[in-house]
Steps between C-alpha positions, in 0.01 A plus 500: 500500500243653736739511795755683295253758375367565850847556631571746222180691588608520863826650404343765284254653752551624849507243780197494734490387862360160407766453242772592743402208722528259209835637401623472859381141512695428181813693590547348841574169323733656253821523696836609380591139431201450277581819310825341400307220324360542154231227503293385795217243516171628633466222758833601659341813651260308729231768523129485403563803279662263247347181360657177617636377165834429342385600152526879569847650507578851630775666296669809636511769229589868540436511875173305511379143477324385183312170510501258207413138432759229526592321176294182444644192662735287287513768233875485506546157657854570614606764746836636599382555856291195583564126469448306177171334434534145635480207262185293517499121454223242456392418853619139485860575388765453766748786515810534717573825683851532364538757223728380222724766350780482248764747388538614141829398345643472150769239422839642407505284183213353299403160635539231231236243429554138595659282233379139520772238532288201398558339841193647664286241679121478497384398849182295515316489832246219544230558758628363829345530848842479660610841374489786747276797427686803636265772374131496409268792430139379522338839533460548125228235471271600785265693272394430137477872422576836651274590796644807676834646603682604815804704584763237577294203383427212735505598867533149643836381631729401215638152451875505535714322240646164595843529663582167653847445360816704514573467128144554371430820312211711626273641228257791517285678242214654701602854426406753234537362145635169639404176327578149624250230581687191612854380565599133543842394616597203284869476607735665743566793268229457235154658504192460283303824472144574381391853418145618563267566206324830477241536775158357413642328190683175431754629249756775432797355691794710394586754769695390808645711780595347836737528794756243619667503841724264704746478211842334499788632295696290247228236480348417158123518527255398229161667453238370258167669428275231358169659393570743217250477216677660204681258263768758411683740726787747497675274749582280200671802342734568789288699743610464862288540815540818704667478840520750788705476822438730796856452622635592157279807500618613844872427465565563129188695389418236242140445398330257261733273301454242224632179652461125464662208316381178338187682383253282311136546392331174401174308493433286804269206575248683717235547230146435613161531328665553165720783629878495484732676739856617456783530750773753557804371687822674605782458747627771731762574767414762762777752565438521878374277774202597713397746234158622386476466125236536229434344158276661237400464137561869428595812690216554754309827500218502753199721560678644805796595279263694276338681793838601638607627160180707459531632853846627412359681196221652705741628766733659243405869465631513144370178346163529671430819305480320163408149619157467655421164663138394521310179576347363186288235678508230767551131429296204624712494817462878541860575402553823311584527130698819446503722192765764441453813291836639393522832314606858546216696662266593218410847389166590352660571162654158448271278704360328193811507286692237695459141391483211743720194549375208708713233670379209711682211663471193719164372384668159539644503853780251438655714223705714736740615231222728371505684832874564468450641152223718639731619778764596247243693301376690807856574616578659165176686431503648853865602472646842440655435158413724206342214308283407797381859532428508127291185526304639793441825311385312189289211632268400779603160636242277662677213680348205681808331652324194648170375359475184708617574858296215647685246287833661583431481873398131513775388260293411194662467160220602263153542652322729743298387801208444262699204363506657154760658273431874513669548162221302335220705656542857377172459315317370805217701653547338842636798688483325837696195378770682303508853640855595403466432127144637492600832655815515283296463184249757625776745590656468154160540332435826688854618424450442125195722505719794610825444314680269258673194644809452295628176655390223735745243634441212742814356658537123535752222550562201272590153623617340174672754274818699549555876465236774518247548226148625428165372386298744294173509309442491127195524277385215283491703176862592460480600134240767581681645803862437409632829628302473823608156606863572418485813715390284790837321485715813508519535878624140560754548223628816663518322832712226344737760358535682833548177695664249261647282776169427670206563267436272201284634221507166317318345796219753487163380374218714365178306489162473664376153581154419614629357827665838577197718452465544879855625553574862580706539186220396265220674688685835501583460133136445415409803712709709261857502638712434192824423685379232741774262617595233749863520599634155587817460707669163537561345840847400383726725293617612159632337187596834337821702482725521804220369723493170319501201729440693823212553741312825535559679829260745662701785350463351153126485546486853640701625204215397272293771665756757386512358146122508485504874576785558254307319223189703583698819443626368166151397395355846570803703393399797278794405282338203324819361346523205741133429458520491120822299508330228705194513277717448193677204660166346588382537141811325374456224754141450392602490132759230555271295725226508233747395232615210712143391555432501128810319379550254783371148459176410667696288750603821671150638533469359850816680610375824345176466694693440820697821448184709478276343763578609853562247771219343695401563859722280714807711563384849580243750374519332172756268615575177323792522263435410140855403409470147637415177321213448741338818383539408133349156557216659692444742212482220244257312716280806519506529122422132444243464777258758366139404543360320195137513406344185356358529151168362391479207265403725212800724560734200518368357175531841330860546613587145389349560157687829467833332577429230242418761235817689572700180469342421162560853372864496612553157343340618178719808483807285560404267214440806279847636573656161416317487165604854413860414584495193275325676211706819515840364586668700220339838586730753661379809680728759658233583756356171622182484703611433855236445768461798736563274793837405361587866455415566863706206615797610296467848640537360849811298413851649502628567150837374374793737471351737758675595817357500846478809715483523874246697699661823627646487849321811619166322467395359841427131454496205731836325506369206299381713206759779503738317262233357276582500126241588237533508121583828333201465274275501802614848594521665157160393372400823335808525272359231273253721316485341153176301485428232250192287443541135398284372215225269607414323173845374407600190697843472653755226514677404815641198672284210596551531873391860495198430284360218712466733799281758325190346651651529845546871444137538395370300792714626786514880453181708551410808296566742785852376569657782304345764724690359796830586334455867573707586809244752629191279469372292787712186500332163504637150523603355167526136419845363445579385148801287574501346153535839334738656749734200502526489123821644366489779243743317277223253404317768301572516123332741266436408132630834382842445642739221415719575795443366848490844663186631661341826396447722804125495460419563867637850465232586244230261617504660841353816359221306333404313812542798727370775275206587712669432830793729424267784411315443825827496689615826344170670579518385862855621534404840356212533741719407795756758395231767498371391844836468677778761457812339367846580632798595294608217280802307606789445263512134589291287269281231649657220296861586573700236677629580846839363442459175689537162340165342427400220729422163357 
């Protein structure tokens, strides 16, 4: 700086008379009190000698004042000395002055889910003008789109809730993250509630969070929310609403609790314009009279909570050294999106050696459980444990704790103030419309130019499925990149081993659908991040281990942050034993899944498809669960309703003629077989000519006098397929190595019912059907041959044998049919072994039984 250099020149030479006057002018303002300060703003002096600006700071160093520029505004966003940045609302939103705060509390015992009794009622509320409207928020519909924002929202006097009766509850939701649109009193102690859709949309009604006052103790109230849009919900699986009492918090230090009885989620009669709505009803007794209480869909975590948490980090002299808080960008409403850089201060020697890990959360504002997981991660990574220090020394963490602060502030469930889902717009070039995801993608792109990004994870909540699980990405050509796509599943498998009571690996899906190409997970994967995941946390609880049948508390969600860090250490441990162990288990899982796909009947192909395709977009990032009958029906409709192109008349005539020719040829071959049978009835051949199709069908059928083995217990399968039985011959295919070739000129003799179906074999099975029997080839749908599969093996009689026993031909025929495919399989396995290091072989064989009785 020029001022600094001039001051240094003055100190080096002797002071002239003119200079002495300037120094006197400066020193007369520098009193003993000012000398005790370290930093002073230039405008605090009040003399023409200094410029009137707040951007120049005077820092007292070694007995003299050194000017420097102030840090750019909003560079840090939070300050330990000044107030927090105020939240900005759309100008038409009404906001109360009261600041809502809750204490953090963990239940002493896990809270069980609600068990339906079968006596739950389904209230139906016809539209009646006689009902009393006790709460109505009309401010959400004043503008069709976002215009501008204000601190505090609407500045006009607020409408007060109706309070004309002593026993009427008073509702309020005009606070941060609150959501409630309308309340109608239908009986003395019964209320019909309507939640507000996301601003500037007409859908996404899932999140609710409101206040209730003027309560009466020991009175059974009924609340019914009537405008949900999802046909399935965790409330049907025992999830209870969250309840908070200010008197309970003050007297007993008790926070949010899972409360409510007679819980029922059902379809109502309020459907309009082809849309159907669903209701949630529950009964409740308030513990205190004249209390201020709250109900919520999940544990609230507001934008103000995040700012207070970051302010605490910034004011901590220890944590602030390795956690730098910056402002990534500003949203449409001019709220700040923060980005945290967590690492041990870098040295020049290892600045490029450290790999990066990226975590983001709260792109969907109603998924508050993701913020609690993020809080647990930050608490652990910023702690003083040895593992936390090791992680900070090894990685550079880039964390965006809240991607959609605008939606969080106004109480949206899924969208931003642009009325769009940000997690479908990571590929958008509209920086002004979707600033947070645009700047996040740009930040990651610039980071990848400097160092390797080893993992990206976006935290979400799920509204239909239990437990915690992950969605990953997978290439379409699995056979070519077998080792690579299995390595992408190692981290979720490690997480399931470290957290078996909460994380479910069987619920994880690894697929890329076209409708998900705009999500952060897919975009980062295509940018080159191999481990790109979405971590989904249920709104309800767990079905695993000792957590089975209970709700998740905030501590349970925070503990996932610790397990995430623990799994990251295991994944990058220089001792690769855990890594190779998980890789071996994944290879065994893939082998058994492929075998099941080959030897299962075609009736199960739809279920196999449902196990591989991730859920659709209605529950969360990827959200809709695929384990429901609705999803399977929707999947079949998508397969059947493919677009058909009309053929020309010439093409129709040609296809008709081709079918007729095939019918004549098949009929002629059948007549030829019958004539050969009649003319050569006394000829006996030990190696009869059996059609190849029949050999393939016999290979798929279980052989007599062969036991059944159970899939090993250590293989991670869904509960429905873990105890599945498969024939022994299906596992030990390679042991039948004695090939034989049937003669083609000598006719064979068999029973009449087997002979008459030879034409069906020739007509129904294509030439390429044998290729699909290879477990490593791309699987395609196969037509079901019910006539062949249903036929019993005892009906087959060979001319060379006078006994009624069946020669185990499938053992030898399998090698004929699969000659080429087995060689291809062996070559692929050898190549994968060269590409991926294999761990030490286990003594336990894959086809050993686990000791349990086989399920029927």
